[in-house]
HTML snippet that shows the backbone in 3Dmol.js (N, CA, C, O; Angstrom):
<script src="https://3Dmol.org/build/3Dmol-min.js"></script>
<div id="view" style="width:600px;height:400px;position:relative"></div>
<script>
const pdb = `
ATOM      1  N   MET A   1     -79.152   3.647 151.955  1.00  0.00           N
ATOM      2  CA  MET A   1     -78.333   2.705 150.910  1.00  0.00           C
ATOM      3  C   MET A   1     -77.561   1.927 151.551  1.00  0.00           C
ATOM      4  O   MET A   1     -77.045   2.297 152.605  1.00  0.00           O
ATOM      5  N   LYS A   2     -77.337   0.668 151.009  1.00  0.00           N
ATOM      6  CA  LYS A   2     -76.741  -0.517 151.469  1.00  0.00           C
ATOM      7  C   LYS A   2     -75.478  -0.576 150.665  1.00  0.00           C
ATOM      8  O   LYS A   2     -75.491  -0.325 149.460  1.00  0.00           O
ATOM      9  N   ALA A   3     -74.178  -0.966 151.438  1.00  0.00           N
ATOM     10  CA  ALA A   3     -73.166  -1.518 150.620  1.00  0.00           C
ATOM     11  C   ALA A   3     -72.934  -2.954 151.168  1.00  0.00           C
ATOM     12  O   ALA A   3     -73.048  -3.356 152.325  1.00  0.00           O
ATOM     13  N   ILE A   4     -72.623  -3.538 150.183  1.00  0.00           N
ATOM     14  CA  ILE A   4     -72.188  -5.167 150.213  1.00  0.00           C
ATOM     15  C   ILE A   4     -70.942  -5.316 149.683  1.00  0.00           C
ATOM     16  O   ILE A   4     -70.623  -5.069 148.520  1.00  0.00           O
ATOM     17  N   VAL A   5     -70.009  -5.860 150.851  1.00  0.00           N
ATOM     18  CA  VAL A   5     -68.614  -6.120 150.606  1.00  0.00           C
ATOM     19  C   VAL A   5     -68.529  -7.386 150.539  1.00  0.00           C
ATOM     20  O   VAL A   5     -69.065  -7.966 151.484  1.00  0.00           O
ATOM     21  N   HIS A   6     -67.926  -8.192 149.568  1.00  0.00           N
ATOM     22  CA  HIS A   6     -67.387  -9.531 149.271  1.00  0.00           C
ATOM     23  C   HIS A   6     -65.956  -9.682 149.187  1.00  0.00           C
ATOM     24  O   HIS A   6     -65.186  -9.206 148.353  1.00  0.00           O
ATOM     25  N   VAL A   7     -65.691 -10.511 150.305  1.00  0.00           N
ATOM     26  CA  VAL A   7     -64.158 -10.435 150.437  1.00  0.00           C
ATOM     27  C   VAL A   7     -63.739 -11.908 150.253  1.00  0.00           C
ATOM     28  O   VAL A   7     -64.483 -12.746 150.762  1.00  0.00           O
ATOM     29  N   GLY A   8     -62.685 -12.317 149.616  1.00  0.00           N
ATOM     30  CA  GLY A   8     -62.036 -13.536 149.688  1.00  0.00           C
ATOM     31  C   GLY A   8     -60.931 -13.515 149.488  1.00  0.00           C
ATOM     32  O   GLY A   8     -60.389 -12.446 149.208  1.00  0.00           O
ATOM     33  N   LEU A   9     -60.069 -14.940 149.581  1.00  0.00           N
ATOM     34  CA  LEU A   9     -58.615 -14.877 149.607  1.00  0.00           C
ATOM     35  C   LEU A   9     -58.344 -14.692 148.175  1.00  0.00           C
ATOM     36  O   LEU A   9     -59.155 -15.052 147.322  1.00  0.00           O
ATOM     37  N   LYS A  10     -57.235 -14.145 147.899  1.00  0.00           N
ATOM     38  CA  LYS A  10     -56.587 -13.715 146.531  1.00  0.00           C
ATOM     39  C   LYS A  10     -56.132 -15.074 145.980  1.00  0.00           C
ATOM     40  O   LYS A  10     -55.705 -15.928 146.757  1.00  0.00           O
ATOM     41  N   PRO A  11     -56.224 -15.332 144.451  1.00  0.00           N
ATOM     42  CA  PRO A  11     -55.518 -16.560 144.029  1.00  0.00           C
ATOM     43  C   PRO A  11     -54.332 -16.993 144.330  1.00  0.00           C
ATOM     44  O   PRO A  11     -53.431 -16.157 144.253  1.00  0.00           O
ATOM     45  N   GLY A  12     -53.979 -18.365 144.747  1.00  0.00           N
ATOM     46  CA  GLY A  12     -52.695 -18.554 145.107  1.00  0.00           C
ATOM     47  C   GLY A  12     -52.491 -18.721 146.548  1.00  0.00           C
ATOM     48  O   GLY A  12     -51.458 -19.276 146.922  1.00  0.00           O
ATOM     49  N   VAL A  13     -53.456 -18.256 147.506  1.00  0.00           N
ATOM     50  CA  VAL A  13     -53.315 -18.105 148.994  1.00  0.00           C
ATOM     51  C   VAL A  13     -53.994 -19.477 149.318  1.00  0.00           C
ATOM     52  O   VAL A  13     -55.014 -19.769 148.694  1.00  0.00           O
ATOM     53  N   LEU A  14     -53.578 -20.190 150.097  1.00  0.00           N
ATOM     54  CA  LEU A  14     -54.024 -21.463 150.801  1.00  0.00           C
ATOM     55  C   LEU A  14     -55.072 -21.250 151.737  1.00  0.00           C
ATOM     56  O   LEU A  14     -54.992 -20.556 152.750  1.00  0.00           O
ATOM     57  N   ASP A  15     -56.198 -21.976 151.281  1.00  0.00           N
ATOM     58  CA  ASP A  15     -57.479 -22.088 152.115  1.00  0.00           C
ATOM     59  C   ASP A  15     -57.694 -23.112 152.692  1.00  0.00           C
ATOM     60  O   ASP A  15     -58.308 -24.003 152.104  1.00  0.00           O
ATOM     61  N   PRO A  16     -57.231 -23.290 154.071  1.00  0.00           N
ATOM     62  CA  PRO A  16     -57.319 -24.708 154.730  1.00  0.00           C
ATOM     63  C   PRO A  16     -58.981 -25.094 155.100  1.00  0.00           C
ATOM     64  O   PRO A  16     -59.533 -26.188 154.975  1.00  0.00           O
ATOM     65  N   GLN A  17     -59.481 -23.972 155.530  1.00  0.00           N
ATOM     66  CA  GLN A  17     -61.072 -23.953 155.543  1.00  0.00           C
ATOM     67  C   GLN A  17     -61.963 -24.542 154.435  1.00  0.00           C
ATOM     68  O   GLN A  17     -62.881 -25.335 154.645  1.00  0.00           O
ATOM     69  N   GLY A  18     -61.572 -24.041 153.170  1.00  0.00           N
ATOM     70  CA  GLY A  18     -62.320 -24.435 152.042  1.00  0.00           C
ATOM     71  C   GLY A  18     -61.822 -25.924 151.537  1.00  0.00           C
ATOM     72  O   GLY A  18     -62.536 -26.640 150.835  1.00  0.00           O
ATOM     73  N   LYS A  19     -60.581 -26.276 151.958  1.00  0.00           N
ATOM     74  CA  LYS A  19     -60.311 -27.575 151.646  1.00  0.00           C
ATOM     75  C   LYS A  19     -60.909 -28.408 152.617  1.00  0.00           C
ATOM     76  O   LYS A  19     -61.345 -29.471 152.177  1.00  0.00           O
ATOM     77  N   ALA A  20     -61.051 -28.178 153.920  1.00  0.00           N
ATOM     78  CA  ALA A  20     -61.698 -28.971 154.660  1.00  0.00           C
ATOM     79  C   ALA A  20     -63.368 -29.221 154.178  1.00  0.00           C
ATOM     80  O   ALA A  20     -63.991 -30.283 154.150  1.00  0.00           O
ATOM     81  N   VAL A  21     -63.795 -27.928 153.841  1.00  0.00           N
ATOM     82  CA  VAL A  21     -65.291 -28.279 153.369  1.00  0.00           C
ATOM     83  C   VAL A  21     -65.235 -28.817 151.809  1.00  0.00           C
ATOM     84  O   VAL A  21     -66.323 -29.280 151.468  1.00  0.00           O
ATOM     85  N   ALA A  22     -64.397 -28.856 150.960  1.00  0.00           N
ATOM     86  CA  ALA A  22     -64.408 -29.813 149.579  1.00  0.00           C
ATOM     87  C   ALA A  22     -64.333 -31.087 150.234  1.00  0.00           C
ATOM     88  O   ALA A  22     -65.267 -31.870 150.063  1.00  0.00           O
ATOM     89  N   ASP A  23     -63.119 -31.497 151.140  1.00  0.00           N
ATOM     90  CA  ASP A  23     -62.946 -32.954 151.614  1.00  0.00           C
ATOM     91  C   ASP A  23     -64.372 -33.380 151.928  1.00  0.00           C
ATOM     92  O   ASP A  23     -64.981 -34.293 151.371  1.00  0.00           O
ATOM     93  N   SER A  24     -64.881 -32.476 153.038  1.00  0.00           N
ATOM     94  CA  SER A  24     -66.131 -33.218 153.407  1.00  0.00           C
ATOM     95  C   SER A  24     -67.139 -33.620 152.684  1.00  0.00           C
ATOM     96  O   SER A  24     -67.691 -34.719 152.749  1.00  0.00           O
ATOM     97  N   LEU A  25     -67.417 -32.646 151.915  1.00  0.00           N
ATOM     98  CA  LEU A  25     -68.492 -32.834 150.699  1.00  0.00           C
ATOM     99  C   LEU A  25     -68.317 -34.076 149.931  1.00  0.00           C
ATOM    100  O   LEU A  25     -69.250 -34.734 149.471  1.00  0.00           O
ATOM    101  N   GLY A  26     -66.868 -34.403 149.802  1.00  0.00           N
ATOM    102  CA  GLY A  26     -66.309 -35.314 148.703  1.00  0.00           C
ATOM    103  C   GLY A  26     -66.878 -36.668 149.499  1.00  0.00           C
ATOM    104  O   GLY A  26     -67.400 -37.610 148.903  1.00  0.00           O
ATOM    105  N   ARG A  27     -66.698 -36.609 150.869  1.00  0.00           N
ATOM    106  CA  ARG A  27     -66.737 -37.840 151.923  1.00  0.00           C
ATOM    107  C   ARG A  27     -68.278 -38.037 152.078  1.00  0.00           C
ATOM    108  O   ARG A  27     -68.706 -39.104 152.519  1.00  0.00           O
ATOM    109  N   MET A  28     -69.132 -37.002 151.715  1.00  0.00           N
ATOM    110  CA  MET A  28     -70.733 -36.917 151.772  1.00  0.00           C
ATOM    111  C   MET A  28     -71.326 -37.378 150.776  1.00  0.00           C
ATOM    112  O   MET A  28     -72.556 -37.348 150.792  1.00  0.00           O
ATOM    113  N   GLY A  29     -70.691 -37.888 149.725  1.00  0.00           N
ATOM    114  CA  GLY A  29     -71.148 -38.211 148.480  1.00  0.00           C
ATOM    115  C   GLY A  29     -71.231 -37.295 147.278  1.00  0.00           C
ATOM    116  O   GLY A  29     -71.748 -37.646 146.217  1.00  0.00           O
ATOM    117  N   PHE A  30     -70.671 -36.048 147.504  1.00  0.00           N
ATOM    118  CA  PHE A  30     -70.670 -35.032 146.362  1.00  0.00           C
ATOM    119  C   PHE A  30     -69.486 -34.862 145.828  1.00  0.00           C
ATOM    120  O   PHE A  30     -68.744 -33.888 145.960  1.00  0.00           O
ATOM    121  N   ALA A  31     -69.249 -36.203 144.984  1.00  0.00           N
ATOM    122  CA  ALA A  31     -68.207 -36.127 144.141  1.00  0.00           C
ATOM    123  C   ALA A  31     -67.919 -35.331 143.181  1.00  0.00           C
ATOM    124  O   ALA A  31     -66.808 -35.494 142.677  1.00  0.00           O
ATOM    125  N   GLU A  32     -68.645 -34.431 142.726  1.00  0.00           N
ATOM    126  CA  GLU A  32     -68.550 -33.183 141.911  1.00  0.00           C
ATOM    127  C   GLU A  32     -67.810 -32.200 142.329  1.00  0.00           C
ATOM    128  O   GLU A  32     -67.312 -31.396 141.541  1.00  0.00           O
ATOM    129  N   VAL A  33     -67.639 -32.137 143.674  1.00  0.00           N
ATOM    130  CA  VAL A  33     -66.998 -30.864 144.342  1.00  0.00           C
ATOM    131  C   VAL A  33     -65.299 -31.020 144.103  1.00  0.00           C
ATOM    132  O   VAL A  33     -64.721 -32.001 144.570  1.00  0.00           O
ATOM    133  N   SER A  34     -64.731 -30.216 143.519  1.00  0.00           N
ATOM    134  CA  SER A  34     -63.185 -30.535 143.252  1.00  0.00           C
ATOM    135  C   SER A  34     -62.644 -29.486 144.290  1.00  0.00           C
ATOM    136  O   SER A  34     -61.608 -29.802 144.875  1.00  0.00           O
ATOM    137  N   GLY A  35     -63.220 -28.274 144.587  1.00  0.00           N
ATOM    138  CA  GLY A  35     -62.262 -27.572 145.365  1.00  0.00           C
ATOM    139  C   GLY A  35     -63.380 -26.316 146.107  1.00  0.00           C
ATOM    140  O   GLY A  35     -64.416 -26.035 145.504  1.00  0.00           O
ATOM    141  N   ALA A  36     -63.182 -25.915 146.890  1.00  0.00           N
ATOM    142  CA  ALA A  36     -64.003 -24.648 147.510  1.00  0.00           C
ATOM    143  C   ALA A  36     -62.894 -23.641 148.300  1.00  0.00           C
ATOM    144  O   ALA A  36     -61.825 -23.936 148.835  1.00  0.00           O
ATOM    145  N   ARG A  37     -63.547 -22.386 148.165  1.00  0.00           N
ATOM    146  CA  ARG A  37     -63.001 -21.360 148.550  1.00  0.00           C
ATOM    147  C   ARG A  37     -64.224 -20.605 149.463  1.00  0.00           C
ATOM    148  O   ARG A  37     -65.405 -20.434 149.160  1.00  0.00           O
ATOM    149  N   ILE A  38     -63.414 -20.180 150.819  1.00  0.00           N
ATOM    150  CA  ILE A  38     -64.289 -19.569 151.716  1.00  0.00           C
ATOM    151  C   ILE A  38     -64.044 -18.144 151.628  1.00  0.00           C
ATOM    152  O   ILE A  38     -62.946 -17.670 151.336  1.00  0.00           O
ATOM    153  N   GLY A  39     -65.266 -17.351 151.929  1.00  0.00           N
ATOM    154  CA  GLY A  39     -65.042 -15.759 152.076  1.00  0.00           C
ATOM    155  C   GLY A  39     -66.119 -15.498 153.033  1.00  0.00           C
ATOM    156  O   GLY A  39     -66.706 -16.274 153.788  1.00  0.00           O
ATOM    157  N   LYS A  40     -66.256 -14.227 152.839  1.00  0.00           N
ATOM    158  CA  LYS A  40     -67.271 -13.371 153.744  1.00  0.00           C
ATOM    159  C   LYS A  40     -67.910 -12.333 152.819  1.00  0.00           C
ATOM    160  O   LYS A  40     -67.418 -11.793 151.828  1.00  0.00           O
ATOM    161  N   VAL A  41     -69.234 -12.161 153.420  1.00  0.00           N
ATOM    162  CA  VAL A  41     -69.992 -10.798 152.759  1.00  0.00           C
ATOM    163  C   VAL A  41     -70.258 -10.116 154.187  1.00  0.00           C
ATOM    164  O   VAL A  41     -70.621 -10.613 155.253  1.00  0.00           O
ATOM    165  N   ILE A  42     -69.979  -8.942 153.864  1.00  0.00           N
ATOM    166  CA  ILE A  42     -70.280  -7.796 154.945  1.00  0.00           C
ATOM    167  C   ILE A  42     -71.329  -6.700 154.330  1.00  0.00           C
ATOM    168  O   ILE A  42     -71.128  -6.051 153.303  1.00  0.00           O
ATOM    169  N   GLU A  43     -72.480  -6.625 155.159  1.00  0.00           N
ATOM    170  CA  GLU A  43     -73.434  -5.602 154.567  1.00  0.00           C
ATOM    171  C   GLU A  43     -73.418  -4.517 155.541  1.00  0.00           C
ATOM    172  O   GLU A  43     -73.412  -4.881 156.717  1.00  0.00           O
ATOM    173  N   LEU A  44     -73.409  -3.213 155.300  1.00  0.00           N
ATOM    174  CA  LEU A  44     -73.317  -1.741 155.786  1.00  0.00           C
ATOM    175  C   LEU A  44     -74.305  -1.311 155.412  1.00  0.00           C
ATOM    176  O   LEU A  44     -74.686  -1.531 154.262  1.00  0.00           O
ATOM    177  N   ASP A  45     -75.039  -0.540 156.317  1.00  0.00           N
ATOM    178  CA  ASP A  45     -76.207   0.395 156.171  1.00  0.00           C
ATOM    179  C   ASP A  45     -75.576   1.748 156.212  1.00  0.00           C
ATOM    180  O   ASP A  45     -75.012   2.053 157.262  1.00  0.00           O
ATOM    181  N   LEU A  46     -75.586   2.716 155.099  1.00  0.00           N
ATOM    182  CA  LEU A  46     -74.872   3.876 155.040  1.00  0.00           C
ATOM    183  C   LEU A  46     -76.140   5.078 155.182  1.00  0.00           C
ATOM    184  O   LEU A  46     -77.253   4.727 154.792  1.00  0.00           O
ATOM    185  N   GLU A  47     -76.010   6.199 155.624  1.00  0.00           N
ATOM    186  CA  GLU A  47     -76.840   7.097 155.520  1.00  0.00           C
ATOM    187  C   GLU A  47     -76.098   8.354 155.319  1.00  0.00           C
ATOM    188  O   GLU A  47     -74.966   8.575 155.750  1.00  0.00           O
ATOM    189  N   GLY A  48     -76.838   9.171 154.620  1.00  0.00           N
ATOM    190  CA  GLY A  48     -76.399  10.642 154.423  1.00  0.00           C
ATOM    191  C   GLY A  48     -75.006  10.783 153.769  1.00  0.00           C
ATOM    192  O   GLY A  48     -74.150  11.569 154.174  1.00  0.00           O
ATOM    193  N   VAL A  49     -74.858   9.940 152.712  1.00  0.00           N
ATOM    194  CA  VAL A  49     -73.693  10.183 151.875  1.00  0.00           C
ATOM    195  C   VAL A  49     -74.065   9.936 150.357  1.00  0.00           C
ATOM    196  O   VAL A  49     -74.830   9.060 149.954  1.00  0.00           O
ATOM    197  N   SER A  50     -73.580  10.603 149.803  1.00  0.00           N
ATOM    198  CA  SER A  50     -73.784  10.008 148.161  1.00  0.00           C
ATOM    199  C   SER A  50     -73.362   8.966 147.761  1.00  0.00           C
ATOM    200  O   SER A  50     -72.629   8.323 148.512  1.00  0.00           O
ATOM    201  N   GLU A  51     -73.680   8.459 146.459  1.00  0.00           N
ATOM    202  CA  GLU A  51     -73.243   6.952 145.986  1.00  0.00           C
ATOM    203  C   GLU A  51     -71.834   7.339 145.641  1.00  0.00           C
ATOM    204  O   GLU A  51     -70.948   6.629 146.118  1.00  0.00           O
ATOM    205  N   ALA A  52     -71.548   8.185 145.011  1.00  0.00           N
ATOM    206  CA  ALA A  52     -70.109   8.486 144.898  1.00  0.00           C
ATOM    207  C   ALA A  52     -69.069   8.503 145.901  1.00  0.00           C
ATOM    208  O   ALA A  52     -67.996   7.903 145.966  1.00  0.00           O
ATOM    209  N   ASP A  53     -69.703   9.429 146.757  1.00  0.00           N
ATOM    210  CA  ASP A  53     -68.948   9.358 148.450  1.00  0.00           C
ATOM    211  C   ASP A  53     -68.952   7.962 148.951  1.00  0.00           C
ATOM    212  O   ASP A  53     -67.927   7.424 149.371  1.00  0.00           O
ATOM    213  N   ALA A  54     -70.035   7.414 148.909  1.00  0.00           N
ATOM    214  CA  ALA A  54     -70.094   6.195 149.805  1.00  0.00           C
ATOM    215  C   ALA A  54     -69.171   5.186 149.173  1.00  0.00           C
ATOM    216  O   ALA A  54     -68.564   4.514 150.007  1.00  0.00           O
ATOM    217  N   GLU A  55     -68.861   4.855 147.678  1.00  0.00           N
ATOM    218  CA  GLU A  55     -67.895   3.976 147.402  1.00  0.00           C
ATOM    219  C   GLU A  55     -66.559   4.386 147.728  1.00  0.00           C
ATOM    220  O   GLU A  55     -65.760   3.497 148.022  1.00  0.00           O
ATOM    221  N   ALA A  56     -66.239   5.400 147.726  1.00  0.00           N
ATOM    222  CA  ALA A  56     -64.919   6.052 148.189  1.00  0.00           C
ATOM    223  C   ALA A  56     -64.755   5.791 149.673  1.00  0.00           C
ATOM    224  O   ALA A  56     -63.643   5.500 150.112  1.00  0.00           O
ATOM    225  N   ARG A  57     -65.780   5.880 150.439  1.00  0.00           N
ATOM    226  CA  ARG A  57     -65.925   5.685 151.964  1.00  0.00           C
ATOM    227  C   ARG A  57     -65.508   4.250 152.130  1.00  0.00           C
ATOM    228  O   ARG A  57     -64.562   3.884 152.827  1.00  0.00           O
ATOM    229  N   VAL A  58     -66.489   3.281 151.258  1.00  0.00           N
ATOM    230  CA  VAL A  58     -66.486   1.719 151.681  1.00  0.00           C
ATOM    231  C   VAL A  58     -65.170   1.272 151.266  1.00  0.00           C
ATOM    232  O   VAL A  58     -64.668   0.332 151.883  1.00  0.00           O
ATOM    233  N   LYS A  59     -64.499   1.848 150.244  1.00  0.00           N
ATOM    234  CA  LYS A  59     -63.042   1.324 149.646  1.00  0.00           C
ATOM    235  C   LYS A  59     -62.243   1.498 151.076  1.00  0.00           C
ATOM    236  O   LYS A  59     -61.753   0.522 151.645  1.00  0.00           O
ATOM    237  N   ASP A  60     -62.163   2.799 151.586  1.00  0.00           N
ATOM    238  CA  ASP A  60     -61.293   3.051 152.757  1.00  0.00           C
ATOM    239  C   ASP A  60     -61.630   2.392 153.778  1.00  0.00           C
ATOM    240  O   ASP A  60     -60.707   2.213 154.573  1.00  0.00           O
ATOM    241  N   MET A  61     -62.920   1.826 154.140  1.00  0.00           N
ATOM    242  CA  MET A  61     -62.888   0.998 155.143  1.00  0.00           C
ATOM    243  C   MET A  61     -62.499  -0.545 154.998  1.00  0.00           C
ATOM    244  O   MET A  61     -62.268  -1.372 155.881  1.00  0.00           O
ATOM    245  N   CYS A  62     -62.498  -0.656 153.795  1.00  0.00           N
ATOM    246  CA  CYS A  62     -62.041  -2.411 153.509  1.00  0.00           C
ATOM    247  C   CYS A  62     -60.468  -2.031 153.674  1.00  0.00           C
ATOM    248  O   CYS A  62     -59.814  -2.635 154.525  1.00  0.00           O
ATOM    249  N   GLU A  63     -59.914  -1.127 152.943  1.00  0.00           N
ATOM    250  CA  GLU A  63     -58.528  -0.990 153.093  1.00  0.00           C
ATOM    251  C   GLU A  63     -57.869  -0.837 154.379  1.00  0.00           C
ATOM    252  O   GLU A  63     -56.660  -1.024 154.514  1.00  0.00           O
ATOM    253  N   LYS A  64     -58.741  -0.458 155.442  1.00  0.00           N
ATOM    254  CA  LYS A  64     -58.212  -0.067 156.763  1.00  0.00           C
ATOM    255  C   LYS A  64     -58.774  -1.167 157.940  1.00  0.00           C
ATOM    256  O   LYS A  64     -58.200  -1.282 159.023  1.00  0.00           O
ATOM    257  N   LEU A  65     -59.738  -1.796 157.643  1.00  0.00           N
ATOM    258  CA  LEU A  65     -60.345  -2.665 158.298  1.00  0.00           C
ATOM    259  C   LEU A  65     -61.148  -4.182 157.984  1.00  0.00           C
ATOM    260  O   LEU A  65     -61.007  -5.235 158.606  1.00  0.00           O
ATOM    261  N   LEU A  66     -61.758  -3.987 157.164  1.00  0.00           N
ATOM    262  CA  LEU A  66     -62.709  -4.927 156.481  1.00  0.00           C
ATOM    263  C   LEU A  66     -62.244  -5.924 155.576  1.00  0.00           C
ATOM    264  O   LEU A  66     -62.960  -6.878 155.269  1.00  0.00           O
ATOM    265  N   ALA A  67     -60.987  -5.753 155.090  1.00  0.00           N
ATOM    266  CA  ALA A  67     -59.988  -7.004 154.568  1.00  0.00           C
ATOM    267  C   ALA A  67     -58.612  -6.708 154.656  1.00  0.00           C
ATOM    268  O   ALA A  67     -58.123  -5.579 154.680  1.00  0.00           O
ATOM    269  N   ASN A  68     -58.033  -7.756 154.701  1.00  0.00           N
ATOM    270  CA  ASN A  68     -56.626  -7.918 154.918  1.00  0.00           C
ATOM    271  C   ASN A  68     -56.119  -7.953 153.321  1.00  0.00           C
ATOM    272  O   ASN A  68     -56.153  -8.996 152.668  1.00  0.00           O
ATOM    273  N   THR A  69     -55.677  -6.769 152.815  1.00  0.00           N
ATOM    274  CA  THR A  69     -55.528  -6.663 151.302  1.00  0.00           C
ATOM    275  C   THR A  69     -53.931  -7.570 151.094  1.00  0.00           C
ATOM    276  O   THR A  69     -53.658  -7.938 149.951  1.00  0.00           O
ATOM    277  N   VAL A  70     -53.242  -7.791 151.895  1.00  0.00           N
ATOM    278  CA  VAL A  70     -52.057  -8.721 151.532  1.00  0.00           C
ATOM    279  C   VAL A  70     -52.416 -10.019 150.992  1.00  0.00           C
ATOM    280  O   VAL A  70     -51.793 -10.557 150.077  1.00  0.00           O
ATOM    281  N   ILE A  71     -53.779 -10.683 151.769  1.00  0.00           N
ATOM    282  CA  ILE A  71     -54.072 -11.905 151.077  1.00  0.00           C
ATOM    283  C   ILE A  71     -55.498 -11.988 150.568  1.00  0.00           C
ATOM    284  O   ILE A  71     -55.883 -13.021 150.021  1.00  0.00           O
ATOM    285  N   GLU A  72     -56.250 -11.003 150.717  1.00  0.00           N
ATOM    286  CA  GLU A  72     -57.297 -10.990 150.468  1.00  0.00           C
ATOM    287  C   GLU A  72     -57.784  -9.676 149.119  1.00  0.00           C
ATOM    288  O   GLU A  72     -57.316  -8.572 148.843  1.00  0.00           O
ATOM    289  N   SER A  73     -58.618 -10.277 148.702  1.00  0.00           N
ATOM    290  CA  SER A  73     -59.346  -9.170 147.534  1.00  0.00           C
ATOM    291  C   SER A  73     -60.849  -8.748 147.979  1.00  0.00           C
ATOM    292  O   SER A  73     -61.471  -9.357 148.849  1.00  0.00           O
ATOM    293  N   TYR A  74     -61.230  -7.901 147.442  1.00  0.00           N
ATOM    294  CA  TYR A  74     -62.787  -7.292 147.661  1.00  0.00           C
ATOM    295  C   TYR A  74     -63.578  -6.868 146.749  1.00  0.00           C
ATOM    296  O   TYR A  74     -62.968  -6.531 145.734  1.00  0.00           O
ATOM    297  N   ARG A  75     -64.931  -6.722 146.688  1.00  0.00           N
ATOM    298  CA  ARG A  75     -65.557  -6.472 145.906  1.00  0.00           C
ATOM    299  C   ARG A  75     -66.552  -5.572 146.287  1.00  0.00           C
ATOM    300  O   ARG A  75     -67.220  -6.118 147.164  1.00  0.00           O
ATOM    301  N   ILE A  76     -67.078  -4.154 145.981  1.00  0.00           N
ATOM    302  CA  ILE A  76     -68.159  -3.362 146.446  1.00  0.00           C
ATOM    303  C   ILE A  76     -69.426  -3.451 145.530  1.00  0.00           C
ATOM    304  O   ILE A  76     -69.394  -3.457 144.299  1.00  0.00           O
ATOM    305  N   GLU A  77     -70.371  -3.508 146.192  1.00  0.00           N
ATOM    306  CA  GLU A  77     -71.647  -3.390 145.686  1.00  0.00           C
ATOM    307  C   GLU A  77     -72.408  -2.647 146.110  1.00  0.00           C
ATOM    308  O   GLU A  77     -72.641  -2.898 147.292  1.00  0.00           O
ATOM    309  N   LEU A  78     -73.103  -1.569 145.621  1.00  0.00           N
ATOM    310  CA  LEU A  78     -73.973  -0.788 146.248  1.00  0.00           C
ATOM    311  C   LEU A  78     -75.193  -0.775 145.668  1.00  0.00           C
ATOM    312  O   LEU A  78     -75.428  -0.635 144.467  1.00  0.00           O
ATOM    313  N   VAL A  79     -76.176  -0.968 146.797  1.00  0.00           N
ATOM    314  CA  VAL A  79     -77.758  -0.975 146.403  1.00  0.00           C
ATOM    315  C   VAL A  79     -78.589   0.161 146.982  1.00  0.00           C
ATOM    316  O   VAL A  79     -78.384   0.643 148.095  1.00  0.00           O
ATOM    317  N   GLY A  80     -79.590   0.571 146.098  1.00  0.00           N
ATOM    318  CA  GLY A  80     -80.413   1.221 146.841  1.00  0.00           C
ATOM    319  C   GLY A  80     -79.899   2.752 146.594  1.00  0.00           C
ATOM    320  O   GLY A  80     -80.462   3.691 147.157  1.00  0.00           O
TER     321      GLY A  80
END
`;
const viewer = $3Dmol.createViewer("view");
viewer.addModel(pdb, "pdb");
viewer.setStyle({}, {cartoon: {color: "spectrum"}});
viewer.zoomTo();
viewer.render();
</script>
């Protein structure tokens, strides 16, 4: 089974990297881009765990290491 974790900044948290990307795209002629937010995707290969246990375990991983829950939110997707 694979767990895909999508991590991104919470609304209202400044994203200087996203601003730089949006500004650069605008200067490159992509005027339709009015903003950008940068996040990360983490893929975990899981073995020997049920789907119900996998979600709980991955949530625990996110809370302890994969996401800074003060400024980031995350979404877990289980595949297979």
